[in-house]
C-alpha positions in Angstrom: -0.2 0.0 0.1 1.3 3.4 -0.8 -0.1 6.9 -0.3 0.0 9.8 -2.8 -0.8 13.4 -2.5 -2.4 15.1 -5.3 -2.1 18.8 -5.3 -2.6 21.7 -8.1 -3.8 25.4 -8.0 -7.4 26.3 -8.1 -8.8 25.1 -11.5 -5.8 22.8 -12.3 -7.8 19.6 -12.5 -6.5 17.7 -9.6 -9.9 16.7 -8.5 -10.5 15.3 -12.0 -7.3 13.5 -11.6 -8.3 12.0 -8.4 -11.6 10.9 -10.0 -9.6 8.9 -12.6 -7.4 7.4 -9.7 -10.6 6.4 -7.9 -11.7 4.6 -11.2 -8.5 2.6 -11.4 -9.0 1.4 -7.7 -7.4 3.9 -5.5 -9.2 5.0 -2.3 -9.4 9.0 -2.5 -9.9 11.3 0.4 -10.7 15.1 -0.3 -8.9 17.2 2.2 -11.4 20.0 1.7 -14.4 17.7 2.4 -12.5 16.5 5.6 -11.9 19.7 6.8 -15.5 21.1 6.1 -17.0 18.0 8.1 -14.4 18.6 11.0 -15.2 22.3 11.1 -19.1 21.4 11.4 -18.6 18.3 13.8 -15.6 18.9 16.0 -16.5 21.1 19.0 -12.8 22.2 19.6 -12.4 23.4 16.0 -15.5 25.1 16.0 -14.6 27.0 19.3 -11.3 28.0 17.8 -12.8 29.3 14.6 -15.3 31.2 16.5 -12.7 32.8 18.5 -10.7 33.6 15.5 -13.4 34.8 12.9 -16.3 35.6 15.1 -19.4 33.7 16.3 -21.6 34.7 13.3 -19.6 32.2 11.0 -22.0 29.6 12.6 -25.7 30.0 12.2 -27.8 27.6 14.1 -24.9 25.3 14.8 -24.1 25.2 11.0 -20.9 26.7 9.3 -21.7 29.6 7.1 -18.8 28.5 4.6 -19.3 31.8 2.6 -18.7 33.9 5.6 -15.8 32.0 6.6 -14.3 31.9 3.4 -14.7 35.9 3.0 -12.8 36.2 6.2 -10.2 33.4 6.0 -9.3 34.3 2.3 -9.0 38.1 3.1 -5.3 37.7 3.8 -2.3 35.5 4.1 -2.5 35.8 7.9 -6.2 34.9 8.1 -5.8 32.1 5.8 -2.8 30.5 7.9 -4.7 31.2 10.9 -7.6 28.9 9.6 -5.1 26.4 8.3 -3.5 26.2 11.7 -6.6 25.4 13.2 -7.8 22.8 10.7 -4.7 21.1 9.1 -3.4 19.2 12.2 -6.9 17.5 12.5 -7.0 16.8 8.8 -3.6 15.1 9.2 -4.9 13.1 12.0 -8.1 12.0 10.3 -6.1 10.9 7.2 -3.6 8.7 9.3 -6.5 7.0 10.8 -8.1 6.4 7.5 -4.8 5.0 6.2 -4.2 2.8 9.1 -7.8 1.3 8.8 -7.6 0.8 5.0 -3.9 -0.2 4.9 -4.7 -3.9 3.7 -7.6 -2.9 1.5 -6.2 -0.8 -1.2 -2.9 -0.7 -3.2 -3.0 3.3 -3.5 -4.7 5.7 -1.0 -4.8 9.2 -2.4 -5.1 12.7 -0.6 -6.6 15.3 -2.9 -5.4 18.6 -1.3 -4.5 22.0 -2.6 -2.0 22.8 0.2 0.2 19.6 0.5 3.4 21.4 0.4 2.3 24.5 2.3 1.0 22.5 5.3 4.0 20.3 5.4 1.6 17.2 4.6 4.1 16.0 1.9 6.3 14.6 4.6 3.7 12.2 5.8 3.2 10.8 2.0 5.0 8.3 0.2 4.7 10.3 -3.2 3.5 13.6 -4.4 1.9 14.5 -7.7 1.3 17.9 -9.1 -1.4 18.6 -11.7 0.3 21.5 -13.7 -1.8 23.7 -15.6 -1.2 27.2 -17.3 -2.5 30.1 -15.1 -4.9 31.3 -18.0 -6.4 27.9 -18.4 -6.9 27.4 -14.5 -8.6 31.0 -14.5 -11.0 30.0 -17.3 -11.9 26.7 -15.6 -12.4 28.2 -12.2 -14.6 31.0 -13.8 -16.7 28.3 -15.7 -17.6 26.5 -12.5 -19.4 29.8 -11.6 -19.4 29.4 -7.7 -16.8 32.3 -7.2 -16.3 35.7 -8.7 -13.2 36.6 -10.7 -12.0 38.8 -7.8 -12.4 35.7 -5.3 -10.6 33.3 -7.7 -7.6 35.8 -8.4 -7.2 36.4 -4.6 -7.2 32.7 -3.9 -4.7 32.0 -6.5 -2.6 34.8 -5.1 -2.7 33.1 -1.6 -1.5 29.9 -3.0 2.1 28.8 -3.3 3.2 29.5 -7.0 2.7 26.5 -9.3 6.5 26.8 -10.3 7.6 26.3 -6.5 5.1 23.3 -6.2 6.7 21.9 -9.4 10.1 22.1 -7.7 8.8 19.9 -4.8 6.7 17.4 -6.5 7.8 13.9 -7.2 5.4 13.6 -10.2 4.1 16.4 -12.4 1.4 15.9 -15.0 0.7 18.7 -17.4 -3.1 19.2 -17.8 -3.3 22.1 -20.5 -5.1 19.8 -23.0 -8.1 17.4 -23.5 -9.3 15.4 -20.5 -8.3 12.1 -22.3 -4.7 13.1 -22.0 -4.9 13.7 -18.5 -6.7 10.3 -17.9 -4.0 8.6 -19.8 -1.2 10.2 -17.7 -3.0 9.4 -14.5 -3.5 5.7 -15.6 0.0 5.3 -16.3 1.1 6.8 -12.8 -1.4 4.6 -11.1 -0.1 1.6 -12.9 3.6 2.6 -11.9 2.8 3.1 -8.4 0.8 -0.1 -7.9 3.2 -2.3 -9.9 
């Protein structure tokens, strides 16, 4: 059993790559979904978020993700504050899952935008960057329609530059073309890691 962290900037196609890995038989964990679940269910995390970002980020016990995002992505300091609250628990959750699934899967994947920024890479066997040109990433993120251009640009600015991630990643797959090309490259990597 091996672990693989898949990262890439907003709009890079990392979640699509992870979908292809799951189709090949990998068990995929989404760090953003884990973080959201923990922010809604873990009382300690909830208390720390309220202390850092205000009690109105929760309404009737439910996390107001838009309000939290507005505050947490306002600056690098605020983003780091949120990450310092949530990331250690995401790491613990991932490790518990890996321990439980160790004998059931050949490959366990973590889909996470901040693998290098959080130091998570040190806990993984391999890392993969889905590398996509800035203009294409921006177009894809805009097509999703869930964030404004201003919000997308601010989030991209807060992320580690793709060139820096490229230096750190063990594997890099270029995703500037058709989805079939991405699938073919991902399938090839899966076969290599599970051989």
